[in-house]
TILUMTOR-614616 format. One record per residue: residue number from 1; residue in three letters; x, y, z of N, C-alpha, C in turn. Coordinates in steps of 0.1 Angstrom, whole numbers, plus 5000, padded with zeros to 4 digits. Layout:
<kero nr="NUM" rest="ALA" n_px="X" n_py="Y" n_pz="Z" ca_px="X" ca_py="Y" ca_pz="Z" c_px="X" c_py="Y" c_pz="Z"/>
...
This chain:
<kero nr="1" rest="UNK" n_px="2607" n_py="3034" n_pz="5371" ca_px="2614" ca_py="3031" ca_pz="5359" c_px="2625" c_py="3020" c_pz="5361"/>
<kero nr="2" rest="UNK" n_px="2629" n_py="3018" n_pz="5373" ca_px="2639" ca_py="3007" ca_pz="5375" c_px="2632" c_py="2994" c_pz="5372"/>
<kero nr="3" rest="UNK" n_px="2620" n_py="2992" n_pz="5376" ca_px="2613" ca_py="2979" ca_pz="5372" c_px="2612" c_py="2977" c_pz="5357"/>
<kero nr="4" rest="UNK" n_px="2609" n_py="2988" n_pz="5350" ca_px="2608" ca_py="2987" ca_pz="5335" c_px="2621" c_py="2983" c_pz="5329"/>
<kero nr="5" rest="UNK" n_px="2632" n_py="2990" n_pz="5333" ca_px="2645" ca_py="2986" ca_pz="5328" c_px="2649" c_py="2972" c_pz="5332"/>
<kero nr="6" rest="UNK" n_px="2647" n_py="2968" n_pz="5344" ca_px="2651" ca_py="2955" ca_pz="5349" c_px="2642" c_py="2944" c_pz="5342"/>
<kero nr="7" rest="UNK" n_px="2629" n_py="2946" n_pz="5342" ca_px="2621" ca_py="2935" ca_pz="5337" c_px="2617" c_py="2935" c_pz="5322"/>
<kero nr="8" rest="UNK" n_px="2618" n_py="2947" n_pz="5316" ca_px="2614" ca_py="2948" ca_pz="5302" c_px="2624" c_py="2955" c_pz="5293"/>
<kero nr="9" rest="UNK" n_px="2637" n_py="2956" n_pz="5298" ca_px="2647" ca_py="2962" ca_pz="5290" c_px="2657" c_py="2953" c_pz="5283"/>
<kero nr="10" rest="UNK" n_px="2655" n_py="2940" n_pz="5284" ca_px="2664" ca_py="2931" ca_pz="5277" c_px="2657" c_py="2924" c_pz="5266"/>
<kero nr="11" rest="UNK" n_px="2663" n_py="2926" n_pz="5254" ca_px="2656" ca_py="2919" ca_pz="5242" c_px="2655" c_py="2904" c_pz="5243"/>
<kero nr="12" rest="UNK" n_px="2665" n_py="2898" n_pz="5249" ca_px="2665" ca_py="2883" ca_pz="5250" c_px="2653" c_py="2878" c_pz="5259"/>
<kero nr="13" rest="UNK" n_px="2650" n_py="2886" n_pz="5269" ca_px="2639" ca_py="2882" ca_pz="5278" c_px="2626" c_py="2885" c_pz="5272"/>
<kero nr="14" rest="UNK" n_px="2625" n_py="2897" n_pz="5265" ca_px="2612" ca_py="2902" ca_pz="5260" c_px="2608" c_py="2893" c_pz="5247"/>
<kero nr="15" rest="UNK" n_px="2618" n_py="2888" n_pz="5240" ca_px="2615" ca_py="2880" ca_pz="5228" c_px="2608" c_py="2867" c_pz="5233"/>
<kero nr="16" rest="UNK" n_px="2611" n_py="2862" n_pz="5244" ca_px="2604" ca_py="2850" ca_pz="5249" c_px="2589" c_py="2853" c_pz="5252"/>
<kero nr="17" rest="UNK" n_px="2586" n_py="2865" n_pz="5255" ca_px="2572" ca_py="2870" ca_pz="5258" c_px="2565" c_py="2875" c_pz="5246"/>
<kero nr="18" rest="UNK" n_px="2572" n_py="2875" n_pz="5234" ca_px="2566" ca_py="2880" ca_pz="5222" c_px="2566" c_py="2895" c_pz="5222"/>
<kero nr="19" rest="UNK" n_px="2575" n_py="2901" n_pz="5229" ca_px="2575" ca_py="2916" ca_pz="5231" c_px="2589" c_py="2921" c_pz="5226"/>
<kero nr="20" rest="UNK" n_px="2590" n_py="2934" n_pz="5226" ca_px="2602" ca_py="2941" ca_pz="5222" c_px="2607" c_py="2949" c_pz="5235"/>
<kero nr="21" rest="UNK" n_px="2620" n_py="2949" n_pz="5237" ca_px="2626" ca_py="2955" ca_pz="5249" c_px="2623" c_py="2970" c_pz="5248"/>
<kero nr="22" rest="UNK" n_px="2621" n_py="2976" n_pz="5260" ca_px="2619" ca_py="2990" ca_pz="5262" c_px="2632" c_py="2997" c_pz="5261"/>
<kero nr="23" rest="UNK" n_px="2633" n_py="3008" n_pz="5253" ca_px="2645" ca_py="3016" ca_pz="5252" c_px="2643" c_py="3030" c_pz="5258"/>
<kero nr="24" rest="UNK" n_px="2654" n_py="3037" n_pz="5260" ca_px="2654" ca_py="3050" ca_pz="5266" c_px="2644" c_py="3060" c_pz="5260"/>
<kero nr="25" rest="UNK" n_px="2644" n_py="3059" n_pz="5246" ca_px="2635" ca_py="3069" ca_pz="5239" c_px="2620" c_py="3065" c_pz="5240"/>
<kero nr="26" rest="UNK" n_px="2617" n_py="3053" n_pz="5245" ca_px="2603" ca_py="3049" ca_pz="5247" c_px="2596" c_py="3057" c_pz="5258"/>
<kero nr="27" rest="UNK" n_px="2604" n_py="3061" n_pz="5268" ca_px="2599" ca_py="3068" ca_pz="5279" c_px="2593" c_py="3082" c_pz="5275"/>
<kero nr="28" rest="UNK" n_px="2598" n_py="3088" n_pz="5265" ca_px="2593" ca_py="3101" ca_pz="5259" c_px="2579" c_py="3099" c_pz="5253"/>
<kero nr="29" rest="UNK" n_px="2575" n_py="3087" n_pz="5250" ca_px="2562" ca_py="3084" ca_pz="5244" c_px="2551" c_py="3082" c_pz="5254"/>
<kero nr="30" rest="UNK" n_px="2554" n_py="3081" n_pz="5267" ca_px="2544" ca_py="3078" ca_pz="5277" c_px="2533" c_py="3089" c_pz="5277"/>
<kero nr="31" rest="UNK" n_px="2536" n_py="3102" n_pz="5276" ca_px="2526" ca_py="3112" ca_pz="5276" c_px="2516" c_py="3111" c_pz="5264"/>
<kero nr="32" rest="UNK" n_px="2522" n_py="3108" n_pz="5252" ca_px="2514" ca_py="3106" ca_pz="5240" c_px="2505" c_py="3094" c_pz="5242"/>
<kero nr="33" rest="UNK" n_px="2510" n_py="3083" n_pz="5248" ca_px="2501" ca_py="3071" ca_pz="5250" c_px="2490" c_py="3074" c_pz="5259"/>
<kero nr="34" rest="UNK" n_px="2493" n_py="3081" n_pz="5270" ca_px="2482" ca_py="3084" ca_pz="5280" c_px="2472" c_py="3094" c_pz="5275"/>
<kero nr="35" rest="UNK" n_px="2477" n_py="3105" n_pz="5268" ca_px="2468" ca_py="3115" ca_pz="5264" c_px="2460" c_py="3112" c_pz="5250"/>
<kero nr="36" rest="UNK" n_px="2466" n_py="3103" n_pz="5242" ca_px="2459" ca_py="3100" ca_pz="5230" c_px="2458" c_py="3085" c_pz="5228"/>
<kero nr="37" rest="UNK" n_px="2454" n_py="3078" n_pz="5238" ca_px="2453" ca_py="3063" ca_pz="5238" c_px="2443" c_py="3058" c_pz="5228"/>
<kero nr="38" rest="UNK" n_px="2445" n_py="3046" n_pz="5224" ca_px="2435" ca_py="3038" ca_pz="5216" c_px="2426" c_py="3030" c_pz="5225"/>
<kero nr="39" rest="UNK" n_px="2431" n_py="3025" n_pz="5236" ca_px="2422" ca_py="3017" ca_pz="5245" c_px="2426" c_py="3021" c_pz="5259"/>
<kero nr="40" rest="UNK" n_px="2417" n_py="3020" n_pz="5268" ca_px="2419" ca_py="3023" ca_pz="5282" c_px="2411" c_py="3013" c_pz="5290"/>
<kero nr="41" rest="UNK" n_px="2418" n_py="3007" n_pz="5301" ca_px="2411" ca_py="2997" ca_pz="5310" c_px="2414" c_py="3000" c_pz="5324"/>
<kero nr="42" rest="UNK" n_px="2404" n_py="2998" n_pz="5333" ca_px="2406" ca_py="2998" ca_pz="5347" c_px="2411" c_py="2984" c_pz="5351"/>
<kero nr="43" rest="UNK" n_px="2422" n_py="2984" n_pz="5357" ca_px="2428" ca_py="2970" ca_pz="5361" c_px="2427" c_py="2967" c_pz="5375"/>
<kero nr="44" rest="UNK" n_px="2420" n_py="2975" n_pz="5383" ca_px="2417" ca_py="2971" ca_pz="5397" c_px="2427" c_py="2978" c_pz="5407"/>
<kero nr="45" rest="UNK" n_px="2429" n_py="2971" n_pz="5418" ca_px="2437" ca_py="2976" ca_pz="5429" c_px="2451" c_py="2968" c_pz="5429"/>
<kero nr="46" rest="UNK" n_px="2462" n_py="2975" n_pz="5430" ca_px="2475" ca_py="2969" ca_pz="5431" c_px="2476" c_py="2962" c_pz="5445"/>
<kero nr="47" rest="UNK" n_px="2480" n_py="2950" n_pz="5445" ca_px="2480" ca_py="2942" ca_pz="5458" c_px="2491" c_py="2947" c_pz="5467"/>
<kero nr="48" rest="UNK" n_px="2502" n_py="2952" n_pz="5462" ca_px="2513" ca_py="2957" ca_pz="5471" c_px="2511" c_py="2971" c_pz="5476"/>
<kero nr="49" rest="UNK" n_px="2505" n_py="2980" n_pz="5468" ca_px="2504" ca_py="2994" ca_pz="5473" c_px="2489" c_py="2998" c_pz="5476"/>
<kero nr="50" rest="UNK" n_px="2479" n_py="2990" n_pz="5472" ca_px="2465" ca_py="2994" ca_pz="5474" c_px="2461" c_py="3006" c_pz="5465"/>
<kero nr="51" rest="UNK" n_px="2469" n_py="3009" n_pz="5455" ca_px="2465" ca_py="3020" ca_pz="5446" c_px="2458" c_py="3015" c_pz="5434"/>
<kero nr="52" rest="UNK" n_px="2450" n_py="3023" n_pz="5428" ca_px="2442" ca_py="3019" ca_pz="5416" c_px="2452" c_py="3018" c_pz="5404"/>
<kero nr="53" rest="UNK" n_px="2449" n_py="3010" n_pz="5394" ca_px="2457" ca_py="3008" ca_pz="5382" c_px="2448" c_py="3010" c_pz="5370"/>
<kero nr="54" rest="UNK" n_px="2454" n_py="3018" n_pz="5360" ca_px="2447" ca_py="3021" ca_pz="5347" c_px="2457" c_py="3017" c_pz="5337"/>
<kero nr="55" rest="UNK" n_px="2452" n_py="3009" n_pz="5327" ca_px="2461" ca_py="3005" ca_pz="5315" c_px="2457" c_py="3013" c_pz="5303"/>
<kero nr="56" rest="UNK" n_px="2467" n_py="3019" n_pz="5297" ca_px="2466" ca_py="3026" ca_pz="5284" c_px="2473" c_py="3019" c_pz="5273"/>
<kero nr="57" rest="UNK" n_px="2466" n_py="3018" n_pz="5262" ca_px="2472" ca_py="3012" ca_pz="5250" c_px="2472" c_py="3021" c_pz="5238"/>
<kero nr="58" rest="UNK" n_px="2483" n_py="3020" n_pz="5230" ca_px="2484" ca_py="3029" ca_pz="5218" c_px="2492" c_py="3022" c_pz="5207"/>
<kero nr="59" rest="UNK" n_px="2487" n_py="3022" n_pz="5195" ca_px="2494" ca_py="3017" ca_pz="5184" c_px="2501" c_py="3029" c_pz="5177"/>
<kero nr="60" rest="UNK" n_px="2514" n_py="3027" n_pz="5174" ca_px="2521" ca_py="3038" ca_pz="5167" c_px="2533" c_py="3032" c_pz="5160"/>
<kero nr="61" rest="UNK" n_px="2534" n_py="3035" n_pz="5147" ca_px="2544" ca_py="3030" ca_pz="5138" c_px="2547" c_py="3015" c_pz="5139"/>
<kero nr="62" rest="UNK" n_px="2536" n_py="3007" n_pz="5138" ca_px="2536" ca_py="2993" ca_pz="5138" c_px="2541" c_py="2987" c_pz="5151"/>
<kero nr="63" rest="UNK" n_px="2540" n_py="2995" n_pz="5162" ca_px="2543" ca_py="2989" ca_pz="5175" c_px="2531" c_py="2992" c_pz="5184"/>
<kero nr="64" rest="UNK" n_px="2528" n_py="2982" n_pz="5193" ca_px="2516" ca_py="2983" ca_pz="5202" c_px="2522" c_py="2986" c_pz="5216"/>
<kero nr="65" rest="UNK" n_px="2519" n_py="2998" n_pz="5221" ca_px="2525" ca_py="3001" ca_pz="5235" c_px="2514" c_py="2999" c_pz="5245"/>
<kero nr="66" rest="UNK" n_px="2519" n_py="2995" n_pz="5257" ca_px="2510" ca_py="2993" ca_pz="5268" c_px="2517" c_py="3000" c_pz="5280"/>
<kero nr="67" rest="UNK" n_px="2510" n_py="3009" n_pz="5287" ca_px="2515" ca_py="3016" ca_pz="5299" c_px="2505" c_py="3013" c_pz="5310"/>
<kero nr="68" rest="UNK" n_px="2510" n_py="3009" n_pz="5321" ca_px="2502" ca_py="3007" ca_pz="5333" c_px="2505" c_py="3018" c_pz="5343"/>
<kero nr="69" rest="UNK" n_px="2495" n_py="3026" n_pz="5345" ca_px="2496" ca_py="3038" ca_pz="5354" c_px="2490" c_py="3035" c_pz="5368"/>
<kero nr="70" rest="UNK" n_px="2497" n_py="3039" n_pz="5378" ca_px="2492" ca_py="3037" ca_pz="5392" c_px="2487" c_py="3051" c_pz="5397"/>
<kero nr="71" rest="UNK" n_px="2475" n_py="3051" n_pz="5402" ca_px="2470" ca_py="3064" ca_pz="5407" c_px="2474" c_py="3065" c_pz="5422"/>
<kero nr="72" rest="UNK" n_px="2484" n_py="3074" n_pz="5424" ca_px="2489" ca_py="3076" ca_pz="5438" c_px="2483" c_py="3088" c_pz="5443"/>
<kero nr="73" rest="UNK" n_px="2474" n_py="3086" n_pz="5453" ca_px="2467" ca_py="3097" ca_pz="5459" c_px="2476" c_py="3107" c_pz="5466"/>
<kero nr="74" rest="UNK" n_px="2487" n_py="3103" n_pz="5472" ca_px="2496" ca_py="3112" ca_pz="5479" c_px="2503" c_py="3122" c_pz="5469"/>
<kero nr="75" rest="UNK" n_px="2505" n_py="3117" n_pz="5456" ca_px="2511" ca_py="3126" ca_pz="5446" c_px="2501" c_py="3133" c_pz="5438"/>
<kero nr="76" rest="UNK" n_px="2488" n_py="3129" n_pz="5439" ca_px="2476" ca_py="3135" ca_pz="5432" c_px="2478" c_py="3134" c_pz="5417"/>
<kero nr="77" rest="UNK" n_px="2485" n_py="3124" n_pz="5412" ca_px="2486" ca_py="3122" ca_pz="5397" c_px="2490" c_py="3108" c_pz="5395"/>
<kero nr="78" rest="UNK" n_px="2488" n_py="3104" n_pz="5383" ca_px="2492" ca_py="3090" ca_pz="5379" c_px="2507" c_py="3089" c_pz="5378"/>
<kero nr="79" rest="UNK" n_px="2512" n_py="3077" n_pz="5381" ca_px="2527" ca_py="3074" ca_pz="5380" c_px="2528" c_py="3062" c_pz="5371"/>
<kero nr="80" rest="UNK" n_px="2538" n_py="3061" n_pz="5363" ca_px="2541" ca_py="3050" ca_pz="5355" c_px="2545" c_py="3038" c_pz="5363"/>
<kero nr="81" rest="UNK" n_px="2538" n_py="3027" n_pz="5363" ca_px="2542" ca_py="3015" ca_pz="5370" c_px="2550" c_py="3006" c_pz="5362"/>
<kero nr="82" rest="UNK" n_px="2545" n_py="3003" n_pz="5349" ca_px="2553" ca_py="2994" ca_pz="5340" c_px="2548" c_py="2998" c_pz="5326"/>
<kero nr="83" rest="UNK" n_px="2557" n_py="2993" n_pz="5317" ca_px="2555" ca_py="2997" ca_pz="5303" c_px="2560" c_py="2985" c_pz="5294"/>
<kero nr="84" rest="UNK" n_px="2554" n_py="2981" n_pz="5284" ca_px="2559" ca_py="2971" ca_pz="5274" c_px="2554" c_py="2974" c_pz="5261"/>
<kero nr="85" rest="UNK" n_px="2560" n_py="2968" n_pz="5251" ca_px="2556" ca_py="2970" ca_pz="5237" c_px="2558" c_py="2957" c_pz="5229"/>
<kero nr="86" rest="UNK" n_px="2551" n_py="2956" n_pz="5218" ca_px="2552" ca_py="2945" ca_pz="5209" c_px="2549" c_py="2949" c_pz="5195"/>
<kero nr="87" rest="UNK" n_px="2555" n_py="2942" n_pz="5186" ca_px="2554" ca_py="2945" ca_pz="5172" c_px="2540" c_py="2941" c_pz="5167"/>
<kero nr="88" rest="UNK" n_px="2534" n_py="2948" n_pz="5158" ca_px="2521" ca_py="2945" ca_pz="5153" c_px="2523" c_py="2937" c_pz="5139"/>
<kero nr="89" rest="UNK" n_px="2519" n_py="2925" n_pz="5139" ca_px="2520" ca_py="2918" ca_pz="5126" c_px="2508" c_py="2920" c_pz="5117"/>
<kero nr="90" rest="UNK" n_px="2512" n_py="2924" n_pz="5105" ca_px="2501" ca_py="2927" ca_pz="5096" c_px="2502" c_py="2918" c_pz="5084"/>
């Protein structure tokens, strides 16, 4: 979560990427995104950890969320690697 706060927590930085900064209450949405995703993708092997990566996407309240989960064999469950969101223009 330190990575998410550091890399995706400032609105000035995220605006340049066309995204919205992650806020504290967004972390509570991770389970909903993972359990009731709209899209899921296998993203391959992480170069630094050699763990597998799965990307979950979910649209909710005009916001498009993306969660990248890392499958850590030692913990026997997925862990949140990064998260970002963007507004959906309609």
